[in-house]
N, C-alpha and C positions, 0 to 999 in steps of 0.2 A: 474255497478258492481252488480253481483248477490248476493243473501243472503249468499250462501256458501262461497264466497270470503271474505265476511265481518264478518264471524263468530268469528274470533279472537278478534273483537272489545270489547266483554265483558271482556276478559282477560286484554286488554289494559286499559279499564275503571277501573277495579278492582285494577290493579297495581297502576295506577295513583292516584286513590282514597286513597289507603293505604298510599302512600307517603305523600299526602296532609293532611290526618288525623294526621299522625305523626308530620308533621310540625305545624299544628294548635295546637295540644296538647302541643308540646314543647314550643310554644309561650306562651300559657296560663300558663304552669308550670313555665317558666322563670319569667313571670309577678308576680306569686305568691311566687317566691323565692324558688322553689322546684327544686332540681337537676333532670335534665331530663334523665341522663344516667341510663339505665336499669329500668326506672320507669314502662314502659309497662310490662316488665317481672315480676317485683315485683307485679304489679296489678293482673297478672294471678295467681301468688302464693296466693295472698290475696283471690281471688275469689274461688279457688279450694282447698285450704288447708284443711287438710293435703293432699299433692299431691306428687306423684312420679315424678322423672325426665322424665320417659317415657310418662306419661300422659301429662306433659307440652310440650313434643315434638309433641304429637298428636294434641294438641290444638293450638299450635303456628306455627307448621310446621317447626320449627327450627331443624337442625341436632343435633344429640347427642353430637358432639364435642362443638357446640355453647352452648347447654344447660349446659354442664359441666363447660364451661368457665364462663357463667353467674352465675351459682350457686356458683362457687368458689369465684367470685368477691363479690357477695352479702353476702356470709358467712364471708369473710374477712372484709367487711364493717360493719358487725354486724346487717344486716337487716333481714337475714334469718338464720335458723338453721336446721341442719339435725337431725331427730329423728328416732329411730329404727322403722321399720315397724312391728307392732305386728303380722301380718299375717305370716311372715316367718323368722324374726329375722336376715336376711342377708341384705336385701335392706333397703332403708330409705325413709322417707317422708320429705318434706320440709314444714316448717311453718314459719310464720313471728315472729320475736322477738318483744319485746316492741318497740324498736327503729324502726323496719320495719313497725310495725303497725302505729306508729305516723307519719312516712313519708307517708305511703299510705293514711292516713286520711287527712294529710296536703295537699296532691296533689289532692284529690278527687274533691274539689270545682273547680279546674282548668279544670278537665275533664268535669264536669257539665257545666262550662262556654263554653267550646269548643262545647259541645253538643247543648247548647242553640243557639250559633252562627249559627250552621248548620241548626237546626230546623227552625230558622227564615226564611230560604230561601227555604224551601221545599214546594212543591205545593200540596202534598198529605199527609194524616195523617202519623205521625212518625211510628205508628204500622205497616203500610203497608211496609215501608222501612225496618224496622227491620226484618219482616218476609222474605222479599226478600233477605236481606243481609245474614240471617241465612241459607236460602236455597242455596245461592251461595257459602257460606263458606263451607257448608257440601259437596256440589258437588266438589268443588276444593280439599278439604281434601281427598275425596274418589279417585279422579283422581290422586292425589299425591301418595297415598298408592298403587294404581294399577301400576303406573309408576315405583315406587321403587321395587315392587315385580317382575315386568318384568325385571328390571335391574339385580336383584339378580339371577334370573333364567338363565341369559345369561352367 
């Protein structure tokens, strides 16, 4: 098989890796007694706050409808709140509530444990893998944006 025929392999690897990362983190969160539902999304809010739903969409790749659903559920649970965007007064930012902050902090050791499990099996320094993962994530995000623009233009 030529290199060109095998090019999609990187996408298969990324997809499979993403699924396995989710599984591993969920296992560690369950062991720590932390609810797994929406924890990853809550983590993005924690890292980026104050953050707009649009920025969350760009970072996670989730469609706007899914972002709205996740935000609604996290607001209903009391983990996240909407605050007015001081830049325009119409839109809003998302920030963690005290409850959401406690949940994110309670779950962080599980994320660290998952990271340590993976790092123990790596053959190269973690920094190299992080750089490659960021490069791949950026490239995939740009490809998604291009594909969406092309779809809109049609």
